[in-house]
C-alpha positions as CSV (number, residue, x, y, z in Angstrom):
1,X,0.0,0.0,0.0
2,X,1.4,3.4,-1.0
3,X,2.0,6.2,1.6
4,X,-1.0,8.2,0.2
5,X,-3.3,5.2,0.5
6,X,-2.1,4.5,4.0
7,X,-2.9,8.1,5.0
8,X,-6.3,8.0,3.3
9,X,-7.0,4.6,5.0
10,X,-6.2,6.0,8.4
11,X,-8.4,9.1,7.8
12,X,-11.2,6.8,6.6
13,X,-10.9,4.5,9.6
14,X,-10.8,7.4,12.0
15,X,-14.0,8.9,10.4
16,X,-15.8,5.5,10.7
17,X,-14.8,5.2,14.4
18,X,-15.9,8.8,15.1
19,X,-19.2,8.2,13.4
20,X,-19.8,5.0,15.5
21,X,-18.9,6.9,18.7
22,X,-21.1,9.9,17.8
23,X,-24.1,7.5,17.1
24,X,-23.6,5.7,20.4
25,X,-23.3,8.9,22.4
26,X,-26.3,10.6,20.9
27,X,-28.5,7.5,21.1
28,X,-27.6,6.9,24.7
29,X,-28.0,10.6,25.6
30,X,-31.5,10.7,24.1
31,X,-32.9,7.3,25.1
32,X,-30.6,6.2,28.0
33,X,-30.2,2.9,26.1
34,X,-29.0,1.7,22.7
35,X,-31.8,1.7,20.1
36,X,-31.3,3.1,16.6
37,X,-27.5,3.3,16.8
38,X,-27.3,-0.4,16.3
39,X,-28.6,0.1,12.8
40,X,-26.2,2.9,12.1
41,X,-23.2,0.9,13.5
42,X,-24.2,-2.1,11.3
43,X,-24.4,0.2,8.3
44,X,-21.0,1.7,9.0
45,X,-19.5,-1.7,9.5
46,X,-21.0,-3.0,6.2
47,X,-19.7,0.1,4.4
48,X,-16.3,-0.4,6.0
49,X,-16.1,-4.0,4.9
50,X,-17.2,-3.3,1.4
51,X,-14.9,-0.3,0.8
52,X,-11.8,-1.8,2.6
53,X,-10.7,-3.7,-0.6
54,X,-10.5,-0.3,-2.4
55,X,-7.4,0.4,-0.4
56,X,-5.7,-2.8,-1.7
57,X,-3.7,-2.9,-4.9
58,X,-5.4,-5.6,-7.0
59,X,-8.9,-6.9,-7.7
60,X,-10.4,-4.0,-5.7
61,X,-13.8,-3.9,-7.2
62,X,-14.2,-7.7,-7.5
63,X,-13.3,-8.1,-3.8
64,X,-15.7,-5.4,-2.8
65,X,-18.5,-7.0,-4.7
66,X,-17.7,-10.4,-3.2
67,X,-17.7,-8.8,0.3
68,X,-21.0,-7.1,-0.4
69,X,-22.5,-10.3,-1.8
70,X,-21.5,-12.2,1.3
71,X,-22.5,-9.6,3.9
72,X,-25.8,-8.2,2.4
73,X,-27.9,-11.0,3.7
74,X,-26.6,-11.0,7.3
75,X,-27.0,-7.2,7.3
76,X,-30.6,-7.5,6.0
77,X,-31.4,-10.1,8.6
78,X,-30.1,-7.9,11.4
79,X,-32.1,-4.9,10.1
80,X,-35.3,-7.1,9.8
81,X,-34.8,-8.3,13.4
82,X,-34.4,-4.9,15.0
83,X,-37.0,-3.0,13.0
84,X,-40.1,-5.1,13.0
85,X,-41.8,-7.5,15.4
86,X,-42.5,-9.7,12.4
87,X,-39.4,-10.5,10.4
88,X,-39.6,-9.6,6.7
89,X,-36.2,-11.1,6.0
90,X,-37.3,-14.4,4.4
91,X,-40.3,-13.0,2.4
92,X,-38.8,-9.7,1.3
93,X,-35.1,-9.5,2.2
94,X,-33.8,-12.6,0.5
95,X,-35.8,-12.3,-2.8
96,X,-35.1,-8.6,-3.3
97,X,-31.5,-8.9,-2.0
98,X,-30.9,-11.9,-4.3
99,X,-32.2,-10.0,-7.3
100,X,-30.0,-7.1,-6.3
101,X,-26.9,-9.2,-6.0
102,X,-27.5,-11.0,-9.3
103,X,-28.1,-7.7,-11.1
104,X,-25.0,-6.2,-9.6
105,X,-22.9,-9.2,-10.8
106,X,-24.4,-9.2,-14.2
107,X,-23.7,-5.5,-14.7
108,X,-20.2,-5.9,-13.3
109,X,-19.4,-8.9,-15.6
110,X,-20.8,-7.0,-18.6
111,X,-18.6,-4.0,-18.0
112,X,-15.5,-6.1,-17.1
113,X,-15.5,-8.7,-19.9
114,X,-17.5,-7.5,-22.9
115,X,-15.6,-5.6,-25.5
116,X,-18.3,-3.3,-26.7
117,X,-18.7,0.5,-26.4
118,X,-19.6,1.7,-22.9
119,X,-22.9,3.2,-24.2
120,X,-24.0,-0.3,-25.3
121,X,-23.0,-1.7,-21.9
122,X,-25.0,1.1,-20.3
123,X,-28.0,0.3,-22.5
124,X,-28.0,-3.3,-21.5
125,X,-27.6,-2.4,-17.8
126,X,-30.6,0.0,-18.0
127,X,-32.6,-2.6,-19.8
128,X,-32.1,-5.5,-17.4
129,X,-32.5,-3.2,-14.4
130,X,-35.8,-1.5,-15.5
131,X,-37.4,-3.9,-17.9
132,X,-36.5,-7.2,-16.4
133,X,-35.6,-6.8,-12.7
134,X,-37.9,-3.9,-11.6
135,X,-41.2,-5.7,-12.3
136,X,-40.0,-8.7,-10.3
137,X,-39.0,-6.5,-7.4
138,X,-42.3,-4.6,-7.5
139,X,-44.3,-7.9,-7.5
140,X,-42.3,-9.2,-4.5
141,X,-42.9,-6.1,-2.5
142,X,-46.6,-5.9,-3.5
143,X,-47.1,-9.5,-2.4
144,X,-45.4,-8.9,0.9
145,X,-47.4,-5.7,1.6
146,X,-50.6,-7.4,0.4
147,X,-51.2,-4.5,-2.0
148,X,-52.3,-4.9,-5.6
149,X,-49.5,-4.8,-8.1
150,X,-49.6,-1.5,-9.8
151,X,-49.5,-2.2,-13.5
152,X,-49.2,1.6,-14.2
153,X,-45.9,1.8,-12.3
154,X,-44.5,-1.2,-14.1
155,X,-45.6,0.2,-17.5
156,X,-44.0,3.6,-16.7
157,X,-40.7,1.8,-15.5
158,X,-40.6,-0.4,-18.6
159,X,-41.4,2.4,-21.0
160,X,-38.8,4.6,-19.4
161,X,-36.2,1.8,-19.4
162,X,-36.9,1.0,-23.1
163,X,-36.7,4.7,-24.0
164,X,-33.4,5.2,-22.2
165,X,-32.1,2.0,-23.7
166,X,-32.9,3.1,-27.2
167,X,-31.3,6.5,-26.7
168,X,-28.1,4.9,-25.4
169,X,-28.0,2.4,-28.3
170,X,-28.5,5.3,-30.8
171,X,-25.7,7.3,-29.1
172,X,-23.5,4.2,-29.0
173,X,-24.1,3.6,-32.7
174,X,-23.3,7.2,-33.6
175,X,-20.1,7.1,-31.5
176,X,-18.9,3.9,-33.1
177,X,-19.9,4.5,-36.7
178,X,-18.8,8.1,-37.3
179,X,-16.0,8.4,-39.9
180,X,-15.0,12.0,-39.2
181,X,-12.8,12.6,-36.2
182,X,-13.0,16.0,-34.5
183,X,-9.6,17.1,-35.8
184,X,-10.3,16.0,-39.4
185,X,-12.2,18.4,-41.7
186,X,-14.5,16.9,-44.3
187,X,-13.0,17.0,-47.8
188,X,-14.8,18.1,-50.9
189,X,-14.1,17.1,-54.5
190,X,-13.9,19.9,-57.2
């Protein structure tokens, strides 16, 4: 680890410890017990674990995503246990968290290994997020809350996702299929 990274790491660690200390002090001062600060501390700890690999030299993002994939479910379980008398972890946390983790990895692998223009990658990412994943997530949440699935919300999400996808594909096509570079003036025949 370089000297600059070590300094940045120490500042980051100190900021996390200060944030945890402030949360504990304020929570205890207001309630004379530990209530909401447990959620804040768990969130800071999750953020710490996920961002820690960013201070390493190799495979930073991959290691961060692996860490997040491994810790998101224990984190959601803890939040479900402390926020509600009836745990929503199995019916809501696992399905929505699972879709989120799968989506995160699909987008990461797309950007990491596919050799296409970044606008095409962005178009695919928007499409799978809004047109494919979003209706599933909406359905899971609606079934948990016993509300009717709002078809209008799904239609708006899908329409917006398709519109943005088309715009990104057009921009990607224009970027990859233009023959004139910015420094090259078009030539005319006399």
